[in-house]
TIPA-581082 format. One record per residue (C-alpha): residue in three letters; x, y, z. Coordinates in steps of 0.02 Angstrom, whole numbers. Each point is the difference from the previous one (the first is absolute). Example, Ala and Ser with C-alpha at 12.3 -4.5 7.8 and 13.67 -1.06 7.14 Angstrom:
BEGIN
REC/ALA/615/-225/390
REC/SER/69/172/-33
***
This chain:
BEGIN
REC/UNK/6251/5361/4893
REC/UNK/39/-118/140
REC/UNK/-178/-39/51
REC/UNK/-91/22/-164
REC/UNK/-102/-123/-100
REC/UNK/78/-166/-47
REC/UNK/84/4/-169
REC/UNK/-112/-69/-137
REC/UNK/86/-122/-118
REC/UNK/2/55/-181
REC/UNK/90/-157/-61
REC/UNK/-3/-181/57
REC/UNK/122/-140/-40
REC/UNK/-66/-161/-74
REC/UNK/104/-155/-34
REC/UNK/-84/-97/-141
REC/UNK/48/-182/-26
REC/UNK/-59/-99/-151
REC/UNK/21/-189/8
REC/UNK/-25/-76/-172
REC/UNK/-11/-175/73
REC/UNK/158/-64/-83
REC/UNK/124/50/136
REC/UNK/11/172/-82
REC/UNK/-44/133/127
REC/UNK/19/183/-44
REC/UNK/9/140/128
REC/UNK/-32/183/-37
REC/UNK/-3/148/119
REC/UNK/-132/131/-29
REC/UNK/-37/170/74
REC/UNK/-180/57/-17
REC/UNK/-130/114/74
REC/UNK/-101/-73/145
REC/UNK/-163/-75/-60
REC/UNK/72/-89/-153
REC/UNK/-88/-164/-36
REC/UNK/89/-168/-2
REC/UNK/-49/-13/-184
REC/UNK/79/168/-43
REC/UNK/158/-45/97
REC/UNK/17/-159/-104
REC/UNK/-33/97/-161
REC/UNK/145/116/41
REC/UNK/127/-143/9
REC/UNK/-67/-127/-127
REC/UNK/-96/-15/-161
REC/UNK/-174/-58/54
REC/UNK/-168/-47/-71
REC/UNK/-158/-3/104
REC/UNK/-186/-8/-16
REC/UNK/-91/148/77
REC/UNK/-148/-8/118
REC/UNK/-145/-95/-77
REC/UNK/-132/17/136
REC/UNK/-136/-55/-120
REC/UNK/78/-174/-3
REC/UNK/36/-2/189
REC/UNK/184/37/-29
REC/UNK/31/148/115
REC/UNK/170/81/-26
REC/UNK/148/-22/-116
REC/UNK/81/-170/-27
REC/UNK/179/-15/-63
REC/UNK/5/-114/-153
REC/UNK/183/18/-51
REC/UNK/164/67/67
REC/UNK/147/18/-119
REC/UNK/-78/-127/-119
REC/UNK/-43/-131/133
REC/UNK/-187/-22/-30
REC/UNK/-135/-82/102
REC/UNK/-80/-157/-69
REC/UNK/-87/-155/68
REC/UNK/156/-52/96
REC/UNK/83/167/44
REC/UNK/-54/156/93
REC/UNK/72/155/85
REC/UNK/-21/30/187
REC/UNK/64/150/94
REC/UNK/60/14/180
REC/UNK/42/144/116
REC/UNK/127/11/140
REC/UNK/-23/162/95
REC/UNK/130/66/122
REC/UNK/-105/-40/154
REC/UNK/-52/-177/-51
REC/UNK/83/-166/38
REC/UNK/-8/-77/-173
REC/UNK/-72/0/-174
REC/UNK/-189/16/-12
REC/UNK/-125/-26/-139
REC/UNK/-104/160/-13
REC/UNK/-185/-34/-4
REC/UNK/-31/124/-141
REC/UNK/45/24/-181
REC/UNK/165/90/-36
REC/UNK/-86/158/-63
REC/UNK/-92/13/167
REC/UNK/152/-15/112
REC/UNK/65/176/34
REC/UNK/176/8/71
REC/UNK/23/139/126
REC/UNK/170/-43/76
REC/UNK/163/-87/-43
REC/UNK/-27/-184/-40
REC/UNK/50/-151/-101
REC/UNK/-112/-72/-136
REC/UNK/29/-166/-84
REC/UNK/-83/-75/-152
REC/UNK/17/-186/-33
REC/UNK/-42/-99/-155
REC/UNK/-75/-158/73
REC/UNK/-22/-166/-86
REC/UNK/-163/-85/44
REC/UNK/28/-46/182
REC/UNK/-93/-25/160
REC/UNK/-35/143/119
REC/UNK/114/-81/128
REC/UNK/148/10/-119
REC/UNK/-30/185/-32
REC/UNK/-2/37/186
REC/UNK/151/-109/39
REC/UNK/113/67/-137
REC/UNK/-53/182/-14
REC/UNK/53/116/-137
REC/UNK/190/-17/5
REC/UNK/17/-189/5
REC/UNK/120/-83/-122
REC/UNK/60/-179/-15
REC/UNK/163/54/82
REC/UNK/-93/57/156
REC/UNK/-94/-161/37
REC/UNK/59/-74/164
REC/UNK/121/144/28
REC/UNK/-112/134/71
REC/UNK/126/46/133
REC/UNK/146/10/-122
REC/UNK/-90/72/-151
REC/UNK/52/180/-38
REC/UNK/-174/54/-52
REC/UNK/-107/102/118
REC/UNK/-158/-97/36
***
């Protein structure tokens, strides 16, 4: 059919990056059904631990507590970012990873942060390494 309905995607492509905070960044490509959550996408490429929704304690939604053995503590935490095809850069989603439903091709990045200021998280983003500092134009990573 030339003028039929638009083709509905049955699979989407997701690039998942995991930055362990020690200049070790892993990249996995994933194909999934539209509507997969950011949490489920991470679970398909890494060994994760998370706490589920605990609305009774005002904790709404799942929180990642460990990825491949890198656990949260008083000085470390996991943050996730999304870079969708039509956006200009990495963004911090304003929802928990189980709430973010991915409907189209995108890039997700998870970063193991050491206790830092909010300004540092925004400046460096998920794929920052020590080798990239001051070399943003020459660095081979996609920011």
